[in-house]
N, C-alpha and C positions, 0 to 999 in steps of 0.2 A: 733085491734091497727093499725093506719096507720104511715108510716114511710116517712119522707120527707128529701129529701137531697138538698144539696145547694151548688152550684158551684160558689165561689165568685171570683170576678174580681174587678178591680180598679174602674170602673163605672157602671159595669152592675153586678146583681145577677141573676142567674137562679135556680130555684126551681122545684122539680118533686115529686108528691106524689104517694107512692104505698102502696096496701093493703099487708095483711099478706101473701098473694100468691107469692108477688113480681110484680103483675101487675100494671102496670101504671094507675094512675087514673086521674090526671090533672097535668099541668104544669102551672108555673108563671114566669114571667120576667118583671124586674123593674130595678130602681135605687139603688144606696146605701145610700141615706139620712136616717136619722130617720123616717121621714115620709113614706118613701117607706117601711121601715122595720115594722112600723105598718100595713100598706096595706098587708104585707105579713103575719102577724101574724093573720089579719081579714080573709085573704084568707084561712087560715089554720085550722081557727076555725070552719068555715063553712063546712068543710070537715068531722072533727070527733074531739071529746072531748078527746079522748084518743089517743095520738100522741107522737113522739118523733123525735128529728132532728139529722141530720149529716151535719157537715160543713167541707168542704175541706178548710183549711186555717183559721181556727178560731183564730189564733194569728198572722195572716197577714191581707189580705184583707177582711177576714170575721171577724175580731174581734169586730167591731162597732156592727154588727148584732147579733153576737153570745152573747156579754153582753147584748144587748137588750133583747133577748130572755131568757136568764138567770134571768135577772132582774124581767121579766114579769112571773117566776115560771115555764118555758119549761125547758124539759130535752134535752139537747145538747150535742153530743158526736165530737170527733176531728177525722177526717178521714185522715189518710196519703194519698197524692197524688199516691204513688206508689200502694197503694191497690186498688185505683180508676182505675189507668191504667190497672191493672190485672183484675179487674172485668170487666173494658169495652171491653178488649180484648177477652174476654171469652162470651161476649154477642152474641146475634143472629143478632142484627143490627149492620152492620159494619159501620166505620166512626169515626170522630172527631166533637163534636158540645158542646155547654154548656148544652143542654139538655142532650145529651147522658151522659156528665160528671155527671151531678146531678143525672141522673138515676141510674149511676153506684154508686153515693156516697149512694143514698139511699138503694141500694141492700146491700152494704157493711154493713151498719148499721143493716140491717133485719138480716143479715147473721151471724155477728159476734160483734154485738151490746154490749154483755156483756164483750168482751175482750178490747173494745176500751175505752180510757179514758174519763171520764166526764168532761165537761169543767164548771169551776166554776167562781165566781165572783171576780173581779179584786182585788189583794192585792199587798203586798209590792213584790211578786216576780215578778210583771209586770214592776217594776222599775229596779230591777236586769236584767231582760230580755233586757231592753233598754239600759242600761250600758253595758252589754256583747255584744249586738250588735255594740255599738259604739266601744268597746275595738277590737272586730274582725276586725271591718273597718279600724281603726288605724294600726292594724297590718298587714293587706294585703297592706295596702299603704305603710308602711313601707319596706316590703318586696320587693314591686315593685320598690320603689326608691332606695333600697339597691343594688339591682341589676344593675340598670342603673349606679350607682356610681361606682360598682367594674369595670363594663365595661370600663368608662372613666378613672379611676385611673390606670388600666392595659395599656392603651395606653400611659398615662404620665410616667409610669415606666421606659420607653424605654430612657427618657431624664432626669428623676428626681428619683434618687434611694434613697429618704428618706424612713423611716418607716412609713407607713400609719396608722391611728389610726384604733382602733377597732369600727366597724360600729354598733354595737348593744346598744351603750351607747350614749345618748344625749349630755353628757358634752364633750366626746373625738369627737364626731362628728362635735361640735361647733368650734373645731378648724379649721375645713375645710371651714367654711363660709369665712374665710378672706385669702382663698388660691390665691396664684399667681405663675403663670408658670415661671420657668427660662428662659431668653432670650426673644428676641422680636419677635419671630414667630408668626404669626396671626393665626395659626391653633391651636398652643399650648395656646394662650390668648384665643381663643374661647371654647377650652376644659377646661382651668381654670374657664371660666364663668360658664360653666356647672356644674363644681364641686361646684363652691359657692351656685349656685341655687338649685341644688340637695339635697346637705347637709342643706341648710336651710329647705327646705320642710321636709326631713328625721327627722331633728331636732325637728320640731314640731311636726310630726307624734308620734316620740318616746315620747315626753313630754305629750302629748294627751293619749297615752296609758299609761303611768304610773299614771296620773291623775285619769283616768277611773278605773284602776285597784285598787287604794287606794280606792275609792268610793264605790266599790263592796265589799272589805274587811271590811270597815267601816260600811256599810249598814247592811251586814249580820253577823257581829260578835256577837252581843249578842245573837242572835236568831238560830244560826245553830251548836251548840255545837255538838248534837248527830251526825252529819254527819262527822265533824272534828275528831270524836273518831274513825272513821274508817281508818285503815292504807293506807296512800296513798291520803289522802284527806287532804288538808291543806287550809289556810283562802280562797284563790282565787278559788281552786277547789269547796269548799262548795257553795261557792256564785255562780258560774256558774252551779252548779247542780240545786240549786233552782231556777237559771232563766230558765233551761229548764223543770223542774217537776211542777214548780208553775204554776197556772190557770187550773190543771187537778186535778181529783180526782182518786185514784187508790185504788181498794178494795183489790187486791192481789198483790203478788210481781211477780207472772206470768203476770198479766196485766202491769205492769212496765216494765217487760222484753220484752214483745212483742211491747210496744210502743217504746222502745229503740232499738229494732232490735238484741237483744242478746239472744233471744230464738231459738236455733236451728231449723231447718226445717228437717222434717224426710224425708230420700231419701232412703228407703230401697227397696230391691228388691230380690224375692225369698228367700235364705238362708241367705242372707247379710243383717245386720242391720246396718244403718249408719245414721248420719245426715250431713246436708250440711250448708253452711254460710248462715245466713240470712241477705239479702241485702235490706230489708224494714225498717222501722221504722225511728226515730228521729235520723240522721246521727250525730248531734252535741253531743247529750247525748251518742251516741254509743262511740263517740271518747272519751269522758271523761272516761267512763267505762272502755274503752281500756287501757287507760294511766294508772288508777288506778291498774288496773291488773298487768301492768308492774312493777309498783312500788312494789306491794306486792310480785311479783315472786323474785323480788330482794332482798326485806328486810323483808319479814314476813315468818318465818319458818313454819307456818301453810299453808300458800299458797304453799309454796315450796313442802311440804309433799303432799299436794292435788294434785298438777299438776303431781307429780312422781308417785301418785298412779293410776292416770288416765292413765299415759302412760304404766304403768305394765298391765292395763286392754286390752291395744292395742290400746290406741289412739294416733295419731301423737302429736308432739309438739303443732302445731297449733290448732288442735282439744280440747287438754287439756287445753289451753290458752282460746278458746272460752268456755268451760265449766267453767273455772274460772271466766269469765266476767258474765255469769250468775248467779254464786254464789255471786259476788260482787252486782250484782243488787238487789238480795234478802237482802243483809246487807243495801245497800242503801234505800231499800222500808221500812226496819223496822226502820231506822234511821230518814228517812223523815216523818214518822209517829208521830214523837215526837218533830219535830221542828214546833214552833208556830211564823209565821210572822205576825206581826201588819197589821190591816187595815190601808188603806191609809189615814184614818183622822187622825191617831195617828202617822203617819210618818213623821220624820225630815228628808228631803233629803239633803244629803252631798252636800256640793256646791263643784263643780271641778274648 
């Protein structure tokens, strides 16, 4: 079997094929259009009929190629950029190039292919992923605008002692869109103009986030009941989990935990046996599992007992919570296996 690693970019894809021993066979470089994807597939067919693919960024710049290969019956796995970087740093050939990145991707697949998530054809989770990305963008923009607005309001508080509204709600932020500064000072007038403009933009960002949140909940509500049965997973959390888990096929809970970066890495030495924090994996999924674990630690007596038992075994509070996150990943894996998202052809996309 040969392994083909692809380093995907906006306008260029680079591919390297290696044999079973990890030796580089051939390399390919081309564009990102469907025609280029067909040329890459033809190039791979001429090398060996028994092959598998690894793509770094199969849900970003490599999505089109990954879906094209999956539709053609190829086996494609997702490779995290952190794993690529670790493999590249451990190689003999120093430096950074598209070829070296693609070679590192191929060697990661050859070494750990069984533990990597398999890319599947697009379903409703792809819509959830786009909605989740839009919501995250609106939240980031709202945070940026809120920080600027806080600064301007702090300047105005020296001459205007009124009670400022809560900046987390669009309706209350709307009251600032007509703000007028007291007096006729030109500087205060300019500050008031900034308040009106910033609050108008913030109001829009908050309303867009709320609309996207409703769409996520509406789209996932009939299909994600097993996830919502987990303590700490509400309607929005279920949709966000599906957005991160969708498009991949996990055969074991350990595979999902590795993908999420919640599988602790062994760091034992001599007579000391310990594990350290895993900084690889999908950080959005890791953050979701972390929030779920914190809710369970506060509300679920079973989670409290689990963490307490781990601490009695000698683990610190942080290490015990990491163990709880690994346990949550197992629960999420089994719940995700029971979720059935509809194909795109049967999907009614909620209008925002």
